[in-house]
N, C-alpha and C positions, 0 to 999 in steps of 0.2 A: 418173583417178588421176595424181598428179604425176609419177611415175617409170615410166610405161609400163604393164606388165602387172599387173593387180590380182588376184593369186592368193595373196597373203600373208595368213594369218589375222591377225585383230586382235591376238591375244596374241603374235604372233611379232615379235621385235625387228627393225627395219629395219637392214640392214647399214650401216656407216659409209660416207659418201660423200666424194669428193674434188671440191672446188669450185674453179673458177678463172674468171678474167675473160679473155675473148678480145677485146682492144681493137680488133683489126683483122684483115684477111684473113691476114696473115703468121702471126699467133698461132693461127688456126684450122689453118693448114697445119702449124705446129709440133706442135700436138696430134695431128693426123693421123699425123705421122711417129712420135711416141711410141707411139701405139696400133699402128701398122703393125709396129713392131719387136716388139711383145708378142703379136700375134695368131698363132694356130696353126690348122692345118686342123681343121675341126669346131667352131670357135668361133662363137658367135652374139653379134652386137652389135645391140642395139635402139636406134634413134635416135628419141627422143620429144621432144615440144614442139609448140607451135602453128604455124599457118601463117606462113611467112616467118621462122621461128626459125633456119634455117640447116642443117637436117638434110641436104638434098641437097648443099649446099656441102661439108659435112664428109665425106659419103660419097664424093663425087667426088674430093676430095683424097686420101682413103684409097686408093681404087682406083688412082689415078694413081701413088701412091707404091709400092703393091704391084706395079704393072705396070712400074715403073722407066721410065715414059714420061710426063713432065709435060704433053705435048700430046695425050694420049689422049682421044678423044671419049667422054664418059660421059653418055649421055642419061638423063633422068629416066624411071624405069619407071612413072610415074603411070598410064598407059593400058595398058601391057603387063603390069603387076603384077610381072614378074620380068625381070631382065636378067643373063645369065651371062657370065663372063669366064674364059678359060683363061690364067692368068698364071704367071710363073716360080715363085711361091710355092705354086702349086696353084690349084684352081678357086675363084672368088669369085662369090657370088650377091648381087645388089643387088635388093631388093624394096621396093615401095611398096604398103602395104595400105589406102590411103585409100579405095579403091573396093571393098574386100573386104566380103562380106556376112556374114562370121562365120568362126569357126575351122574349121567343117566344110568350107569351100571349099578349105582347104589340102590335104585328101585328094584332091580332084579335080585340084588342080594338081600332085600328086605331090611335095609339098614335102619330105618325108623323103628320098625318093630323090634329088631334085635337090641337096639340101644336104649329103648324106652326104660327109664328108671335105672339105667346102668351108668357107671363111669366109663367113658369111652376115651381110649388113648389111640391117636391116629398118627402114624408116620407117613410122610409124603402127602400131606393134606392138599397141596396145590393140584394134585392129579384129580381131585374131586370137583374141580372148577368151583362153581358157586352152590354146590348141593349141600354143604354142611351148614349148620345153623350159625347165626351171627354171634351169639353169646358163647364165648370160649376163652380159654387160656392158651396162648401160643408160647411155646418154649423153643426158641431158635438157638441151635448149637453151632459153634464155629470152632475149627481148629486154630490153635495159636502157633504162628510161624516160629520155628526153632524150638518149640516145646511140645514134643509129640504126645506127652501124657496129659497136657493141659487143654481145657476147653473154655470158651467164652459162652456163657448162658445168658440169653436176653429174654426176659419174661414180659409179655404184653397181654393185658386183659382187654377183651373186646366186649361190647354190650354190657350186660349186667355184671360181667366178671371184672370190669375195670375198677369199680369201687372196692370190690372184694380183694383184688390184688394190692391196691393201695393200702387197705386196712391191714393186710397180711404183712406187707413190707414195714409199715409203721410198728406193728406188734413185734416183729422180729428185731427191729432196731431198739425198741424199749427193753425187750428181754435181754438183748446183748449188753445194753448200758447198765442194767441192774443185776447182772450175774445170773440170769435165768436162761441163757442161750441154749443150754443143753437139756432143758426141761421138756418133757413131753406134754402136749396139750390134749386134755381129755374133756369132751363135751359134758356140760352139766345141765340139769333141768333148770329152766328159767323161772322167773317170777311173773307177776302180773304186769310188769313194765315191758318196754321194748328192748331192754338191755339183754345182752347175751353174756353168759358166764362160762368160763372154762377153768378146769383145775390144772395147774402147772405142777408137774411131778419131776423132781430132779432124780438122777440115777441113784442117789443115796436115800431117797424117800422123802426128802423135805418137800413141802407143798406150799402153794400160794394160789390165789384166785386172780385170773385175768378177767377184768370187766370190760366189755366192749359196748360203748354207748356213744356213737357218733352224734354230733349235733343234729337236731331235728328241726326242719323248717315248720313254721306255723301252718296249720291246716286251714280249711275254709272257715269263714265266720259262721257261728251257729246261734249266737245270741247277742243282740245289741252291737253288732259289728265285731265281736271278739271271737277268736278261735277257741276251741274247747280247752287247749293247753293253757291259755291265759285265764280262762274262767276257773279251771280246777287247780290253778297254781302249780302245774306240772313243771318239773325241771327240764329244760330243753338242751342242757349240756351237762358235762360232768363237773362243772365249776360248783354247782350247788351241792353235789355229793361231797366234794373235797372240803368245802367250807363247813358243812354240817358235821362231817366226820371229825375234823380237827376241832371244831367247837365243842363237840361232845367229849372228846378226850381231854380237852382243856378244863372241862367242868368235872372231870373224874369219872365219867361214864365209860363203859366199855364200848369200843368201836374198832373196826379193823385198822391196823396200822397200814399206812400207805408206803409200799416199798418203792414204787416208781410211778410216774405219771406222764402222759402226753395229753395235755389239756385240750389242745386244738384238734387232735385226732380222736379224742373221746375214749382214751384207753387208760386203765389203771391196773397196777399189780398190787393186790391187797393181801393182808394177813389172812390165812385160812383158819377160820374159827371152828372148823370141824363139820361133820355131817350128821350129828345127833339130831333127831327130829323132836318136835314138840307134841307129836301124836304117834301112837302105835296102833297095833291091831285092835286094841280095846278102846280107842278114842284118845282124847286129850290126856297128856301126862300131867297130873295135877300139880306136882312140884314145879314143873317148868312154866306152866301157865300162871301159877302163883307168883313166881319170881318175875315174870314178864309184867304182871299187874302191878307189883310193887315198884318196878322200875318206871312204869308209865306214871304212877302216882307221884313218884319223886321228881320225875322230869316235869310234870304239870305244875309242881310247886316251886320250880326253880325259875328265877328271873333270867330270861335270855336276852342277850344283846340284840338290837335290831339289825345290826350289820356284822357279818363275819368275814375275816380275811380268807382269801383263796390262795393267793401268792403275793409276792411283793408288788405293790402297786395295783392290786386288783382285789375288789371286795364283792361280797354277795349280800344283798338285802333280803332278810327273811320276810316273805309276804305273809300278811295276816290270813289265817284260815277263817274266812268270813262266811256269812250265809250264802253268798253267791257260789262259793266253792263247794258247798254241800249239795 
């Protein structure tokens, strides 16, 4: 099968794929860096394609980036089947199933135990039949006729990886459009919301914040037929954030400048206001809490418009914070 594991029923739609041309070694390494920033413990990446397509080259680049060691020796596991690494990001398992006799052999290898909590990179995944888990990222590599150095990479997310890949593609597109394509993505501690934040760091040191907040569906009704999000007046998309951000800046308040946005995907690239805390080892920092209190008092005394613009032709109505919301 063209994309690795053949466990999808004929009537099941194939997830959308992200296709790119890798003209040279540097672009393969760039793809490896993009994937390395996305991978988390427990993820499975299947590397499919014919002999000489570049599966081991991509796996080797991924492992070296995850190891933070460009000179790390990464032997091909063709004869050993498995090669494990204890890296700063956690354990990584590199497997080559070309010599595997079938999925039943994974039990003998102790595959589930070895890969628990690890990033697993698997070459020739089709040799494992249906023994690998459904949720995975498949990277299918093909040679380009007449261009021996070039490869076609087709990325497909299956199971829970499908929305992650779509979000990754959208984020990379936004970063490309706004001049942040070469920035590294560093995870940040989140807040009390469901949003995810990452700090973007350019090679020269300039930083910004990537906010990931895809639209959320309403939950089940909890009171008088309303979901919790409606009762608490929670924002269900980034439209509210954009409207309030621009509304505050228009009134002279400090709010992050928006460098780029994908409203439908729920992605924003924002000004980085720094990482200075409002508390330290001794507790609240008095000066900063005082400034925050004065700001809230000033905001409370400011007449706010009932509707704020989001973008041309789209507005956000400010909901009242009533007794129901409390």
